[in-house]
N, C-alpha and C positions, 0 to 999 in steps of 0.2 A: 656708622653705628646709629641705630634707631633711637628715638627719644626714650622709649621704654627701657632699652638696654643701658643707656646712659644713666638713667635713674637708679637702676639696680646696681650698677658699678659704684655710684656715689653712696648709696645706702650701705653697701658692703664695706667701703672704705671708712665711713663714719662709724660703723659698728666695731671695726678693728681698732680704730683710734680710741674709741670709748673703752674698749676692753683693756688696751695697753695703758690708759691713763690711770688705772687703778692697780697696776702691777709694778712692783719694785724691780730693782736690778737683779734680784734672785729669781725672778720669774713667778713669784708667788704674789697673791693679792696682799695689799698693805692693810693691816688692821690699825686704823687710826685710834689713838688713845690720848686722853688728857685728864689730868686731875689737878686740883688746886687745894692747897692746904688750908686756905682761908674760906673755902666753900664757894669761891667764884668772885662775884662782884661785891667785895667787902672792903670799903676804904678805911675802916677803923681797926683792921688787923693786917699785919704783914703776912703775905702768902707767897708760896713758891709753886708755880705751875710747871708741870712736866708731862711728857708723853712722847708720842710718835706722830709726826706730821704727814701730810699727803704725799711727800716724796720718800717716806720711810726713814726719815732722819729723826733721831732722838733730840729733844729739846728740854731745856730747863731755864726758867726765867723767874726772878724774884721781884716783887713789887719794890719800888724805891722812890725816894724823894728826888725830883729833878732839881737842877741847879737854880731854876726860877721859883722853887718852893712848892710846885705842884706835885701831886702824887701820880706816879705812873703805875696803874693797876692792870695786871695781866689777868685774863680770864679765858676759859675754854669756850669754844663755839663749834664743836663737832656737829656736822649736819647742817651748818649754816654757811658753808663755803670754805674754801681753802684758806689758810693751811690747817685749820682746826683750832686756832686760838686767835685772840685779838687783844688789844689793850686800849685803855682809855685814860685820859688825864683828868684829874680832879683838882679843883681849887679847894683846899681845906679851909674850913671856917676859922680855925685858930692857926694851926700850922701843921706841917708835915714833919714827922720825926721817925727815923728808922723804918721807913717804908709804910707808914700808916698815918692817917689824920688823927690828931688829938683834939 
């Protein structure tokens, strides 16, 4: 096989893999979605984040106070990489109560 033919085969395989990476088990493209009841990155209000991730799986996560006293804040990040959400830990200036810093 010539070098040019090999390059064409590799490009075709990459295009097929790229196409299938955005298709769920139903064969349809996955529509990523995410919403957060506290507006996203808000450590002073408890929020619940929900949506559909890059695998087509529904998710729902609520901010909470970790056992070490830090706040675990969930937030959407669609368009910034998989799976479409992320989280961050905050040290609260006073303390964490019921999923929010006070």
